DOKE-492826 format. One line per 5 residues: their letters; for each residue x, y, z of N, C-alpha, C, O. Coordinates in steps of 0.1 Angstrom, whole numbers, plus 5000, padded with zeros to 4 digits. Atoms other than C-alpha are relative to their C-alpha. Layout:
! DOKE-492826
a = X/Y/Z/X/Y/Z/X/Y/Z/X/Y/Z; ...
This chain:
! DOKE-492826
mfqlf = 5012/4994/4991/1610/9076/6838/4997/5016/4997/4986/5021/4994; 5001/4984/5002/1618/9113/6837/4994/5004/4987/4985/5012/4986; 5005/4995/5013/1614/9115/6800/4986/4995/4997/4979/5003/4990; 5016/5002/4999/1581/9098/6801/4992/5012/5007/4983/5017/5002; 5007/4988/4990/1570/9124/6829/5001/5012/4992/4991/5019/4989
gkrvv = 4995/4986/5007/1588/9153/6811/4987/4999/4987/4979/5009/4987; 5006/4998/5013/1569/9145/6778/4981/5001/5004/4973/5006/4995; 5012/4999/4995/1534/9142/6799/4997/5015/5003/4987/5021/5000; 5001/4984/4996/1541/9178/6812/4997/5007/4987/4987/5014/4984; 5001/4991/5013/1549/9192/6777/4985/4996/4995/4977/5006/4993
klqql = 5014/5001/5007/1516/9176/6763/4991/5005/5008/4982/5011/5001; 5009/4990/4990/1495/9191/6794/5002/5013/4996/4991/5020/4995; 4999/4984/5003/1509/9225/6785/4994/5002/4986/4986/5012/4984; 5005/4998/5014/1502/9220/6748/4983/4998/5000/4977/5004/4991; 5016/5004/5000/1463/9208/6758/4997/5014/5007/4989/5022/5001
asakn = 5006/4986/4994/1460/9240/6781/5002/5011/4990/4992/5019/4989; 5000/4988/5007/1473/9263/6756/4988/5000/4990/4981/5010/4988; 5012/5000/5011/1449/9252/6729/4986/5005/5004/4979/5011/4997; 5012/4996/4994/1422/9255/6753/4997/5014/5004/4986/5018/5007; 4999/4988/4997/1434/9289/6761/5002/5009/4990/5009/5020/4992
ggakc = 4998/4993/5011/1433/9302/6728/5014/5002/4994/5017/5011/4987; 4989/4998/5006/1467/9296/6719/5011/5007/5008/5022/5007/5005; 4993/4994/4990/1481/9315/6748/5011/4991/5006/5005/4980/5010; 4988/5007/4993/1515/9300/6763/4996/4995/5015/4994/5003/5024; 5003/5004/4983/1507/9279/6796/5011/4991/5002/5015/4982/4994
tspwy = 4988/5010/4993/1535/9263/6815/4993/4995/5013/4984/5000/5020; 5004/5007/4986/1532/9239/6844/5013/4997/5006/5021/4989/5000; 4987/5005/4993/1561/9237/6869/4999/4986/5005/4989/4979/5007; 4998/5018/4997/1574/9201/6878/5009/5003/5011/5020/5008/5009; 4991/4999/4988/1588/9200/6912/5002/4986/5003/4992/4979/5005
imtsp = 4995/5011/4998/1609/9169/6917/5007/4998/5011/5018/5002/5013; 4992/5003/4988/1618/9155/6951/5008/4986/4998/5003/4975/4995; 4989/5009/5000/1651/9136/6951/5003/4996/5015/4997/5001/5025; 4995/5003/4990/1669/9116/6976/5014/5006/5004/5021/5010/4995; 4988/4994/5001/1700/9129/6992/5012/4993/4996/5023/4997/4996
mnhde = 4989/5009/5006/1718/9100/6977/5000/5003/4984/5011/5003/4979; 5000/4997/5014/1710/9109/6940/4997/5015/4994/4998/5019/4983; 5002/4988/5004/1702/9145/6943/5010/5007/4992/5006/5013/4982; 4992/4993/5009/1734/9159/6930/5003/4994/4985/5010/4999/4976; 4999/5008/5015/1731/9135/6900/4990/5004/4991/4991/5004/4979
tepff = 5010/4997/5007/1699/9146/6890/4997/5012/4992/4993/5010/4981; 4999/4985/5009/1699/9182/6878/5009/4999/4990/5004/5003/4980; 4991/5001/5011/1730/9177/6856/4994/4988/4988/4995/4988/4976; 5008/5010/5008/1709/9146/6843/4992/5006/4990/4991/5002/4979; 5014/4993/5008/1680/9170/6831/5007/5009/4991/5003/5011/4980
qekgf = 4995/4992/5010/1703/9194/6820/5007/4994/4986/5005/5000/4975; 4998/5008/5010/1720/9168/6798/4989/4996/4988/4992/4995/4976; 5013/5003/5009/1686/9159/6783/4991/5011/4994/4980/5009/4988; 5008/4986/5004/1674/9195/6776/4988/5002/5008/4979/5008/5004; 5011/5000/4993/1650/9191/6805/4989/4994/4992/4978/4999/4993
fglea = 5009/5004/5006/1631/9170/6783/4987/5007/4993/4976/5003/4993; 5007/4990/5007/1617/9198/6764/4993/5012/5008/4986/5020/5002; 5005/4989/4988/1608/9219/6795/5008/5012/5002/5020/5010/5000; 4988/4987/4996/1625/9253/6803/5003/4996/5014/4996/4990/5022; 4992/5003/4986/1648/9249/6832/4994/5006/5010/4994/4999/5020
sqvkf = 5006/4993/4989/1631/9275/6851/4988/4994/5006/4983/4998/5017; 5013/5006/4996/1599/9253/6854/5002/4987/5006/4992/4981/5010; 4998/5010/4993/1616/9225/6869/5009/5000/5013/5021/5002/5013; 4991/4999/4987/1627/9224/6905/5001/4988/5007/4993/4980/5009; 4997/5013/4993/1644/9199/6923/5004/5003/5016/5011/5012/5020
fpqgt = 4997/4997/4987/1644/9195/6960/5002/4984/5008/4995/4974/5005; 4996/5012/4993/1659/9168/6983/4989/4998/5013/4985/5007/5020; 5008/5004/4988/1637/9149/7009/5009/4998/5010/5022/4997/5010; 4991/5003/4987/1646/9143/7043/5006/4986/5002/5006/4977/4994; 4995/5012/4996/1663/9115/7061/4996/4996/5013/4993/5004/5021
lpcmt = 5004/5007/4986/1655/9091/7091/5012/4991/5002/5019/4986/4993; 4989/5010/4996/1679/9069/7112/4993/4986/4995/4982/4983/4995; 5003/5016/5003/1680/9033/7099/4998/4993/5011/5005/4995/5021; 5003/5008/4987/1666/9008/7123/4998/4986/4995/4992/4982/4985; 5003/5015/5005/1668/8972/7124/4986/4994/5005/4981/4999/5015
pegkm = 5014/5003/4996/1636/8953/7127/4996/4998/5016/4984/4999/5020; 5000/5000/4988/1641/8949/7165/5001/5012/5007/5001/5012/5019; 5000/4985/4996/1644/8988/7167/5011/5004/5005/5011/5014/5011; 4988/4994/4998/1680/8991/7172/5006/5010/4989/5005/5008/4976; 4994/4993/5013/1698/9020/7154/5011/4992/4993/5019/4985/4999
mletg = 4992/5006/5008/1719/9008/7124/5013/5013/4997/5010/5025/4995; 4988/4991/5002/1755/9024/7120/5004/4997/4988/5006/4986/4983; 4993/4999/5014/1769/9036/7088/5016/4995/5000/5021/4988/4992; 4985/5004/4997/1806/9034/7103/4999/4999/5016/4989/5002/5023; 5000/5003/4985/1816/9027/7138/4995/5012/5011/4992/5010/5022
ckvga = 5007/4991/4991/1804/9060/7152/4990/5012/4991/4989/5024/4994; 5010/4992/5007/1779/9073/7126/4987/4992/4998/4987/4981/4993; 5012/5007/5001/1743/9063/7127/4997/5002/4985/5002/5011/4979; 5003/5004/5014/1730/9052/7092/4986/5010/4999/4979/5013/5008; 5010/4992/5002/1704/9073/7076/4996/4996/4986/5004/4993/4977
asdgn = 5007/5002/5013/1677/9067/7047/4991/5009/4998/4986/5015/5007; 5009/4991/5003/1655/9087/7028/4987/4998/5008/4984/4987/5014; 5011/5003/4990/1622/9094/7047/4989/4996/4993/4979/4995/4999; 5012/5007/5005/1600/9080/7022/4990/5012/4992/4992/5025/4993; 5009/4992/5007/1571/9093/7001/4992/5011/5009/4988/5022/5005
ggiyg = 5007/4992/4990/1555/9109/7032/5008/5013/5003/5003/5024/5007; 4991/4990/4998/1586/9130/7034/4996/5014/4990/4999/5026/4993; 5005/4992/5009/1572/9149/7004/4995/5014/5007/5001/5024/5003; 5007/4987/4994/1551/9176/7028/5010/5007/5006/5011/5019/5002; 4993/4992/4993/1576/9187/7051/5013/5006/4989/5017/5017/4990
alrsk = 4991/4997/5009/1603/9189/7023/4998/5011/4992/5006/5020/4991; 5008/4989/5007/1580/9210/7002/5002/5016/5006/5006/5026/5000; 4998/4988/4992/1579/9235/7029/5013/5003/5004/5016/5015/5002; 4984/4997/4997/1616/9234/7041/5009/5003/4990/5019/5010/4992; 4991/4996/5011/1631/9237/7009/4993/5012/4990/4996/5013/4978
gclad = 5005/4991/5006/1610/9265/6999/4990/4999/4987/4986/5009/4980; 5009/5006/5013/1588/9248/6970/4985/5006/5004/4978/5010/4995; 5014/4994/4996/1554/9259/6988/4999/5016/5000/4989/5022/4998; 4998/4983/5002/1567/9297/6987/5000/5001/4988/4993/5010/4983; 4998/4995/5015/1576/9294/6952/4986/4995/4992/4982/5001/4981
metrg = 5013/5001/5005/1541/9278/6944/4993/5013/5002/4988/5020/4993; 5009/4988/4995/1524/9306/6962/5004/5012/4990/4995/5018/4984; 4996/4990/5009/1545/9331/6941/4994/4997/4987/4992/5007/4981; 5002/5003/5011/1535/9314/6911/4982/5000/4998/4977/4996/4988; 5013/5003/4998/1499/9314/6921/4991/4986/4996/4980/4985/4992
ikyih = 5006/5012/5000/1493/9278/6922/4991/4999/5010/4994/5004/5021; 5010/5003/4989/1464/9267/6942/4998/4984/5001/4994/4979/5012; 5003/5017/4997/1463/9227/6935/5013/4994/4994/5020/4999/4986; 4987/5006/5006/1491/9203/6929/4997/4985/4999/4989/4980/5008; 5001/5017/5005/1491/9166/6916/5012/4996/5005/5022/5002/5002
tyavg = 4989/5007/4998/1516/9144/6932/4998/4985/4996/4987/4980/4994; 4998/5015/5004/1527/9109/6923/5013/4994/5003/5023/5001/5002; 4991/5005/4991/1550/9086/6940/5008/4991/4987/5001/4985/4979; 4993/5011/5009/1579/9067/6916/5010/4995/5011/5015/5002/5019; 4991/5006/4994/1598/9042/6931/5016/5001/4997/5018/5005/4985
nttss = 4988/4996/5005/1636/9043/6930/5002/4995/4987/4995/4986/4983; 4997/5005/5015/1650/9039/6894/5015/4998/4998/5022/5001/5008; 4984/4999/5000/1685/9034/6881/5000/5005/4985/4992/5003/4976; 4997/4994/5014/1698/9052/6851/5008/4990/4993/5016/4983/4998; 4992/5011/5008/1709/9034/6821/5006/5011/4987/5002/5011/4976
r = 4994/4990/5008/1729/9062/6805/5007/4994/4988/5012/5001/4979
């Protein structure tokens, strides 16, 4: 999945460059991870050469978590004394973009508009 999306960003940059008289155009790619896979994601991108993108244009940020609840509304425990937590879902992107400094980064880059898309949990087949 990452390779497919990375190639799309590369192609977008090529099309923008062609429309801009051949001047180099870059598009940053902000990738929201979960706390459960965040530490594995960036090394994977490094191993794959950021799928043809520059490392500086790929930004990783973890989403938040929420307590796990049963269908009856009771908190689930991860251990005997620790409340279980899970990623806060696609809606968590808004708070995470702000709290992890991505919105400030976008402002610094002069970005006015963004396109977001959700990708369900995937597994790596290294």
